[in-house]
Structures are given as structure tokens and as C-alpha cells.
N, C-alpha and C positions, 0 to 999 in steps of 0.2 A: 809701299803706301796703299796700293790697291787692296792688299790683304787686310789691312787695318780697317778699311771701309766695310768690307764684308763681315769682319769680326764685330764691328760696332753695330751693324744691322742685326746680326744674330742676337746680340745683347738686348737691343731694343725689342726684338720679337719676344724673347723669353721674359723680360720684365713686363711687357704688355700683358702676356698671359698670366703672370703673377698678379698684376693689378686686376685683371678680369676675375681671377679666382677669389681675390680678397674682397672684391666688390660683391661677388656671389655670396660669400660667407656673411658679409654685412647685411645683404638683402634678406638672408634667411635667419637672422639673429632671433626672430620670434616664431620660426617655423617649428611646429611640434615634431619632436623626434629627429630633427635634422642633425646630421653628423658633419662637422666641419671638414673641409678639404684643404690639404696643403700641397704646395708645389715642390717637387724634388728636381733640383737643377743638376746638370752634368756638363762638363767641358767637352769641346768638340775635338776632332782628330788633330794630331800634332804633325808639324813638318819642321824639321831641323830643330826639334825640341821646343817649338813655339806652337801654342794652341791656336785653333781657328775660331774661337768664340764659345758660346754656351748654347745649350738647348734644354727644353723641358723633358726630363726623363720620365716623370710620372706625376699625375695629379691624384693623390690617394686620399680615401676617406679614413679619418681617424675615429675608430669605433670605441671611443671611451664613453663611460657612463655619463649620461646627462643628469642634470638636477631634476627634481620632481616638483610639480606644482599641484597642490591639493585644490581640486575644483568643486568637489561635492556632487558631481554629476555621475550617476551610476554607470553610464555607458563609456565614461572616460577611463582608459586603462593605461598604465605605465609598466614597462618592463624594467626590472632591476636585475641586471646580469646579462649574460650572453644569450642571444636568441632574437628571433624575428617573428612577428605575426605573419601568417600566410594568407594571401587574398587572391581572388580570381574574379575576372570580369565575365560573368555568364551572359551579359547582354550581347557580347560579340558573337558573330556567326561562326559555327564550327567549333573546333577545340580551342579553348582559351588557355593561355599560359598562366601558371601559378607564379605570382610575384610576392615580394617580401617587404615588410615595412616595420619601422619602430614607432610609427605614429599611431597612437591608440585612441584617437578621437572618433569613436564609433557611434553608430545609431541603428535603430531598427528601420529597415527599408520598407517600401510600399508592399512588398510581397512577404513581409514578416521575417526576413533573414537579417542577421547581424552584418552590417556593412560599414566600410570606411567612408570618409567624407566625399570620396569620388564615386561612390556607389559600387565599389568592388566588394564582393561577398567574402567575409572572413571564413577561413577554413578550420575545421576541427573534427572531433569525433561527434557525429550527430546522434540524436536519440533514435533508437530502433523503432520502426513503425509498430504501433500497438495492435496486437492480435486480440480481438474481442473474445475469442474462445479460450486463448491461453493466458492472457494477461489481465482479463477482467473477470472478477467474481461478483455477479450482480443477482439480487433476488428478483429484479424486474428484467425479463428477457428483452424488453423493448428499448431499454436504455443501456448504453455501453460507455457513457462518459458523464462527468459530473455536471448536472444542470443546476439551476437556481434552487430547485426543490431539495437538493442535498445540502442542507444548511447546517448540519451537525458534523463538525470535524471530529472524528474519533481518534485518529492518530496519523502521523506522517513521519517517516524516517528515511534518511538517505543512507544506504548501505554500500560501502566501498569494498568490493571483492578484488581479487588479485588482477583480473583482466577486464572487469566490467563494473559499472556503478548502477545501482538500481534504486528507485524511489518507490517505497511501499506506502500507499495512502488509502485510508478508509474513511468514508463519509456515510451519513445516513440522512434520511428525511427526518422530520421532527417527531421522534418517538414519544415526546412528552404529550403531544396532542393526539397521536394515534392510539396510544396504549389505553386499554380499557379492562375493567375487572372481568375475570372469567365468571360465567354464569354458575352460581353455586349449586343450583338444583341439578345441573347436568354434570359438573366437573368436581364436586366435592369428593375428596379422597383420591382424586386422579390428577393431582398436581395443580389444583386451582390456585390462582394468584390474584392479588389485587393489582390495581394500576401502579400504586406506589412500589410494590415488590418487583414488578416487571422493570420499572425504570431503575430501581436500585441494582437489580441484577446486571442490567446493561452497563451501568457506571462501573461496577466492580469488574466486569469482563473487559471493559475498555482499559482499565489499569493493568489487567493481566496481559492483554494483547500488546500494550505499549511496553510492558516490561520485557516480553519475549523479543519484540523488535529491537529494543535497546541492547539486549544480549547478543542478538544477531549482528547489530551494528558494531559492537565491541569485538566480536570474534566471528567474522563473516564466513570463514571457511571451516567451522566446526562441523563434525559429523551430524547429519540430519537424522532425527528420530522423533516420532510423534509422541504426544502425551496421552495418558489414559486417565479418565475420570474415576474417582473412587465411588463405589456403590456398596453400601452396607445395608444389613437387614436386621430389624428388631422383631422380637417375638415376645409379646406380653402373655405369659402362660399361667398367671395366677388366677384364682377364683375370688380375688379380693374386690374387684370392681363391681359393686352391686347397688349402691345408693347415691343420692345426690351430693353428699359431702365427700365422696371418694374421688380420687384423682389418678391420673397417669402422667408420667413426666419422662423427659429424656434430657441428658446433658450433652450438648454438642459444642465442642471447643470451649468448655467451661460455662456456657450459657444454658440455663435451665428453662426448658419449654414445658409448660404444664397445661393440662386440659382437665377441667372438672367434669365429672359424670353428667351426661345429658340424659334426662329422663324422657323416654319415648313410649308411645303406645303402638304395638305392632299392628301393621295393616294385614289384611287377609292373606297376602302372599307369603307371610312368614308365620307358619303354624307351630304349635308346641311340639308336634311329632317331629318336625324338621330339626329342632334345636336340642331336644332331649332335656335332661334334668340339669339345667344351668344353675338354678338356685341352690342345688345340692341338698334339698330337703328330703330326699329319698323317695318321694312320691312320684306318681305318674306325671309326665309333662303336662303343664297347664298354661293358662294365659299369662301367669306371672313369668314363666320361663320364656315365652315368646316376647313379652314386653322387655325383659332383661336383655334378650338378644338384640332387639331393636335399639335399646339404649346403648349397649356396648358398640354396636355397629356405628351409631351416630357419633359416639365418643372417639372411636379409633379414626374415623374420617376427619373429625374436627381437629385431632392432634396432627394428622398428616397435613391438613390445610395450614395449621399454625407453623409447622416446620417449613412448608413451602413459602411462607412469608419471610423466613429468614433469608437474608441476602446471600445469593449464590447457591441455594439449595432447592431441590424439588423432592417432594415426598408423595408416595402413592401407597394405597393398600394393595397387598399382594397375596398370592397363594403359592405354596411351594410344590405344586403339582398341576395337573390338568385342571382347567377352570371347572369349578363346581363338583369336584370329585373327592377332595381331601377331607373335608369336615366329617368327623365321626360323632353322630349324635348320642352314641352309647358311651363315649369317653371324650367329651368336648374339650378337655384341656391336655390331651395327650400328645398332640402333634409337635414335633421338633424338627430343626434343620438337620439335614443329612447330606453326605456326599452324593452327587448325582442328581440333586434336586434341580428342577426347572422352575425358576422364580418367574411368575407371570403376574403382571398388573391386572387387578380385578376389583370391581366394585360390587360384584355379586354378593348378596347378603351372607351366604354361608361361607364364602371365601374371606370376607372381611371379618367374620366372626372368629376366624383363626387367630386374630390379634397380631398379624404380621404387617410391618410397614417397611417399605424400601426407601432409603434416603440416598439421594444421588447428588454429588457435587456438580454444579453447572460449569465449574472451572476445571478444565483438564489438568491433571498433574498436581492439583492442590489437595493435600491430605487434610482430613478432619478426624477428630478424636471423639468417640462416644464413650464417655466415662461410665455411665450407667443409665438404665431405664427401668422403670418399676411402676407397679400399681400400689396405691396407698389407701388405707382405710383406718382413720384414727391413728393409732401408734403402729399399726401393722404395715409393713413394707414387704411387698413380694417382688423381688428382682426378676427382670426378664432375661431372656437369653439373646446374645448377639451372635449372629451367624459367623462362624469361623471355618466353614466348609469351603469346598471348591466353587460354590456358586456365588461367592462374594467376589468383588473386584477391588484390588488395591490401587491406590493412586500411583501413577508412574510418570515422573517428569521426563519430558523429551529434551531435545536440544536442536539448535539451529533452525533451519527453515521448516523442519517437520513439526517442531513445537509451535512455531508461528502459525502454521496451517491449522493445527489442532485448536489453537486459541481463536483463530479467525472464524473457523466453522462454528464454534460455540457462541461467539459474539453475533455472527450472522443469524443463527437460530434464535437468539434472544431478541434481536432487533426485529426480525421479520416473523419467525415462527411458522410452523406448519399450518397450512390451511386445514380447517376442521368444518366439515359439513354435518350438521346435526339434524336428525329426523326423530321427533318425539313420538311416543306411542299414539298420541292423538292424531298424528299425520299418517301413521301406518296402521290402518284400522281393518284392513281386509285380510283375514286369515281363516282358513288357508286361502292362498291366492298365487297367481303367477306374476312374478316381477321381472322387469328387464332393467339393465343398467349399462351405461357407457359414459365415458368422459373424454374431454378434449383438453389438451395442454400444449404449451409451446415446447417443442423438442429441440434442445440446443445442438444435438448431434446432426440433425437434418436441417436445422435452421427454419423449420416450418411447424405449423400446428399439426398435431397428431391425435387421431381418435382411437381410443382403445376400448373394447376390441373393435375391429373393422365392422363386424356385425354385432349389434347389441347382445350382451350376455343375457340368457333367459333362464330363470329359475322357477320351475313349476312346483306346485305343492308346498309352498313355504308356509310353515305352521306358526311361526312367531318371529320376533325381532332377532332373537339369538340364532334361529335357523337361517334367517336371511344373511346375517353377518358371516356365519359359517360357510354358506354357499358362495358368497362373494370372495371370501379368502381362499376358497378352493379352486376358483377359476384360474386357469393357466395363464391367461393374459393379464387379468386385472391384478393379480398378486405381484406382478413384476413392478408395479408402480404404487399401488395404494393398499391400505389395510382397513378392514372394518372392525370396529370394536363396539361392544355393548357397554355403555357407561351409565350406571344408575338408571337402567331401563331404556336408555336412548341409543339409537344407532348413530355412530360417529364414523365418518369416512375421512381419512387423512392419508397423506403420502407416506411411503416407507422412508427410512432414514437416507437412503441413497438419492432420493428425489425430494428431500425435505423442503427445497425452496421453490418447487413448482406451484403454479396456480392452475387449478383445473376447474372446468365447468362440467358438472355431472348431470346426467339425465336419468332419474329414477322414475320408473312407471309401474303402475299396477294395472295390468291390462292395457287400456288406451289412456288411462288417467295419469297425468304427470303429477308427481308428488313433490311439492315444494319443500325445500329445507326450511328449518326454523331460523328466521333471520336474527332473532334476539340472541339465540344461543350460538349460532355459527360465527365464524370469524377466523382469526389467527391465534395460534397458541402463544406466540410472543407478543411484542408490542404492536405488531401490525404495521410497522414502518418498512421502508426499503433500505437495504444495505448494499454498498458497493465498495469493492477494493480494486484499485488499479495499480499494477506494477509496470513502471516504465523503465527502460534500460538504455544505458550508454555502453556500447561495446567498443572497448579501446583497441581491439585487434583488427577492426575494419579500416578501410581506406578513408582518407579525410574527405569531408564534404562541407557544403554550406550549412550554417546553423540556423534552423528555424526557431523562432521565439514565440510565435502565437500559439497559445494553448489550445485554441479551437482547431487550428490546422493540424496540430500534433495529436488530436483526438483525446485530449485529457479533460477538457472542460468546454462548456458551452459559452463561457466568457473568455475573450481572447487574451486579455492583458493581465499583468500582475506586476509585482515589484521585482525589477531586474537586479541581479547581483552576481559578482564573479569572485571566487576565492583565489588564493595565491597560486593554486595549481591550474587555474583556468576553468574550473568547473562552474558552469552557468546554472544558476537557480532562478526560478520565477516563483515568487511567493504570491499566493492568491487565497484569500479567506483563511489565513493562518497556516496553510499547507505550503511547504517548500518542495517544489518539483525540480529535480536535477534533469535538465533537458538537453545538455550538450557540454562539450569541453573544448575550449579553444586550444588548438595545437600550436606549440612553439617550436620553430625550426632552428637548428644549429648548422654551421658549416665548418668544414676543416679549415678554410681560409676565408674569413669575412672580407678581407681586403680584395679578394678576387671577385666579389660581387660587382655587378655593373649597375650603376645608378642610371635609371631611365626616366626620372622626373616624377612628379606627383608623390614625392616621399617614398617611392618604390624602388626596389632593387630586383634585378634578374640574376639567376644563377649563371655561372660560366664554367668552362672547363677548369679554370683556376680555382674557383670556389668549391667545386665538387657538388654533389647532390645534397639536398636538404636531409638532415638527420632528425628523426623524431624519437622521443623516448616515452615509454609507457607512463601515463599519468604526469607527463612533463617533468619526469625526474631528471636531475642533472642539467636543467636549463634555467633560464631566467625566471624569477618569480614575478607574479603579476600583482601590482598595487592598484586596487580599485579606487575609483573616484579621484584619480590623479592622472597627470600627463607628464611625459618626459620632455624636458625643455631642450632647446637647441644647444649644441655644444660650441656654437660659434661665439667667440669671445670678442665683444665689440672693442674693448680697449686694445687688445692684442692686434686686432685687424686694423685699427686706425694707425697704430705704430708701424705695422707692416706696410700700410699704404705710403707712409712717409719714406720708409726705407726703399721700397720699390720705386717710388717717384724719384728719389735721389739717384738710384741706380740707373733709372731710365735717362735722367738728365746727364749723368756721367757718360753713358754710352753715346748719347747724342753729341756730347762734347768731344768724344774720341773721334767721331765721324767728322765733325767740323775741323778738328785739329789736323786729321789726316788730309782733309780737303785743302786746308791752307798750305800744308807742306807740299802737296802735289802741285798746287798753283805756283808756289815759289820755284819749284824745280822747272816747271814749264816756262816761267818767266826767265830763269837763268839760261835756258837753251836758246831763247830768242836773242 
């Protein structure tokens, strides 16, 4: 009888635990991500084949998939499949333990990190810190993140490589407002463009840049190769262009660009002896020959300017040898292209009179077709020659990141453009004279302002503007950064291609007199806006860390917040002003034995020896998928729990009855003894 009492007591204890467990399940029927617990009973040791009662063998979590509730809240995330969010409490002193949860009711914490409802920071692959020198391409050295001034989104693409994810985003300041027409008096025949043409070029280059980024997005691991822009050369060699009704034309990609003869009177700098018998009347050169030369020069420059107005093109007058040396006044129509030519841009009268125009595509890798070019007079058509020698450059399409970089550079140049300091003949009046020059710019390598040369370069005995340009270009230090050109009789200083985006402050002096640049003609070759590209990266091979969401803290933007979203792989993007920035990826942990995890409260689990270490897969492959704007519901079944309560209650009552029955029997035996 005594054994029956203890057996009944063990039954009461086990049923009480079962009741406690079922009450816990009922209490958590609305707890996000809660996994119901069930009790596993076992019988006790036997004696003479009779058991000694029951015990609770295990209270185990049943990790079945819970239902999902669509909340519409961006920070709510539900796991569909096996896996857990990893969180850590960094507010604790010392090393904090990584815990795991299925509850995805997250939020942005005060410090900008992604956190659960208890303030634990969600773990994942965090965005790598942006290196302004390596990850930022900016035409303004003083700005390395997107400010409110960068209000033009050019393009933004998320590229998923095998082991990392990068976001490539380009913005600019308002080039519609900053773009202005090039001064025709200075830059005619040297790529002069209108404001409309500059804006159109940018829009076409944005399309090209976006196209290459899309190709990289589709095939991120393709071999990288840069693109090359096509450069072709025209030579108008006929003696047809002589009167106001005559024309010259060129077909580019099927479009005919025509320029009518411009009648000009030669100024004293262009003499008959210089140009020879252009009219072809067989007599000695006279004013008519000089006037014809001036008219042709104006017509060739005007055609070059018209070609430059075509979207995506730049045209300049050129010579096929050293500046000022090729034109032969005894045979003015004889010069042709030949292998070994050095094609040089020039607006010098006798160079332009050669009738040669360079046409350059502003879009790297994009081929254009010149069907024909000619001079016309009435019914007479004199076809020109197209350079087919080794001095031309064919279009070459690149691939991968190399092609993206080529397109980015072209776009940056069109948005910002090289600085051009112009000094007109009226400002350079002292010849011969002694001139000095130095300039200062921001050097990205040293992250400081740099003055070149350290001691101002001095040029004695300068005879004219051309001589000054020659001496500047011959200076050992200056030529590393800038070049001097004489364009239509004006001295133009601008950076070389390798430093195309620098802004410099030059100091040109004649003796002790500072010579000011011409403010009307000076400026930027492109639209005069600022361009910036930022590449931010998520490295999936690094250890897991907390996920920062504030774009200002991440060094991307001066504005902190954006539109938060997460895709099914856990990739976090923040959308701001139309640009999607991939800024982190939530890590999903798996375990060899989920039932081996230890529930520690607050919807959290801790790993144990039975569960094993957390397993993470690259890009969360082979883990649960994330459903955004949803929460996983509790797996506690209220109806099942209520039925279980009744069952356990009856079992409790039955065990109590066995105790009272055994007690009554013992009492009877005791009374019999009396």
C-alpha cells in the first residue's frame, strides 16, 4: 500500500508539470515565433514487474513551421523553413553570447543597428567601411558622400558576385543649371558645344553607363576589359569650296550634317603669300586667295562645331603633323593621311586650312559609321578621304568592370569636364617679357593641397602666346599635370587626361603683374557640375556582426534614413532618392539538432552540445527563406491545449484518487490490527 502512495504522488507531479507546460503554451498562443512545447512521459523503475509511477522524460520544443501573418511593416520578417535569426546583446559588459530566435519583429535601434524587440542586435554580414580613396570617385575632393546637392540620380545597381555583393551608385549635382554654352570666339573648331548638346551628351552617357552596369549585374564574374572610343578623321581635299552657295557635308550613322560656305575677309595675320594660289587662277597669290582661305577656315570650324552638337560626338580641326608645319602653299591640296601621322588638334589658320577634322565618340566602345563626306558646288561633288591608316582608332567594346569604368570616366568627364583657364591676347600684352606660373590643386594621393612647382616656373624672353604655351609644356613639373594650348589665338590651360577632374588655382604673372584669366571664356569643358560614384560592398566571407542601417553612419549619404526592405535571402537594402543601397545581409543559422537548443526566454535559444555549433551558408543558401512584412505566428494550438488541459486534469484527479484509495486501504488494515 505504501508503494501505491508514492506511485500516486509521482503521477500527481508529472501531471502537474504537464498542466504547467500546457498553461505555458496557452500563455504564448500569440507570441511571435513561439514554438510549442510538449511533455514526454516515462514510467519509473520496476520491482517484481510492477512499476513505481511516472516521470517527465523531456519537455521538448516542436520546431514545426508556424503560420505567417502579413503585417505590412517593413521591419517585420518571417522565416519560412529551417533556421534562426542570430542576435547578440552588446549592451552587456564583456563578451556577449550569440543567441537565436524565430521572432522577426525587428526595428532600428537608437544607434542605428537592426535590433529585436528586446534590444538585441541582429547579426549578419555587415557592409564594409567605405574607403574614400578606393570606393569613391568624386570630382569634388572635399566631398566623399552624397549630400543634398547631389540631386540627380544617374544610375544605381546591386551586383551579386560569388562571395560579395556591391552597390554601384552614381549621382551628380544639377547639370541642367550648371551647363553653359562654350565661348565660340575661343573654342570654335575645338569641340565647342551648346548647353543643350552638353546635357544631351550626359543623358546618352547615362544610358550607356546603366547598360554596362546591367551587363555586369547579369554576369558579375565576366573577364574585365576596358572600352576604347572610336576616333576617325576626315580630309576635305577638293578645290570645290569657293563661293557662298557651296557646301561641305558628312554622313554620320546615316545623318547628314551640312555646312554652307561662310564668306570671310582675311585679317592681316593671314596673308596671300602664306596660303598660295587657292583660287587656282594661275596668278600670283592675292587678297582673293587670303579671303578664300579665311572663308574655308571658318567653314571647316563651323562644320566641326555642328558635328559637336550631335549627341555623343566631339569634333575638332586637326593637322596630321607638327602644329604649323604641314600646309604647303605651293600645293595647298596635296596633303593626305599616311601611316605614322601624328594627329594633333589645332585651330591655327594654316592647320585648319588643311581641311582635316577629327570626329571622336564620347561613348567608349560605341561604333559609328561615316558613309561619305564631300565638298559640293552646284552639281559637282568632290568626295573627301577618310583616314584608314594607323593613326585612326577603332571602337573596342570592353566587358565587365573594365567596361563599366570606361563608361564611368566618360560620364564623369561630361558631367564635370576639365577646368579651362583662358587668357586672351588682350590680357597677354607684354612681348617679349618674363612670365612666371604656378598652380595649386588638391592632391588625392597625399590628401593635401599641392603647389606645382614648389618654386614658380620662370620663362624669360617670351615672344608671343605660342611661345609661352610651348615653354609651359616643356617645364618638367608643370607637364605632369597640365597642358597649355593656343586655341584661336588664346592661351588655354587645362589638366592632362590623367588629372582630368582636378580643380586648380593658377597664378600667371608678367614680372610682378598678376594676369587675370578671362572669366567669360574660362570654366569647365563639360557641364560644370559635380559627379560622384560610390561603391559599397558586403563581404560574405567575413565574420558576422551587427547591421548598421543609418546611411550617414555608413558614409553613403548626408541623410540618415531611407526605405528599408529585405529580400528572401536576407539582403537589406535602403532606398533613398530612388537609389537602392545594399547595406547588409541578415545571417540565418542552422543546427544539426534544433531540439538540442536551450530555450532561455524572451523568444531566444542558446546553443548546446546537443545542438552543435551554428552553421551559416554563403548568401543563406540551403536555409529558410525570409518573407518580409510578415511575422511567423505561434505554433501553440489553443484548441489542442484546452483538450490537453482536460486530459491532464482528469489524469491528475485519477492519481489523486489512487492516493486516497491506497490511504483508505491502509486505514482498513490498521483498524483490522486493532
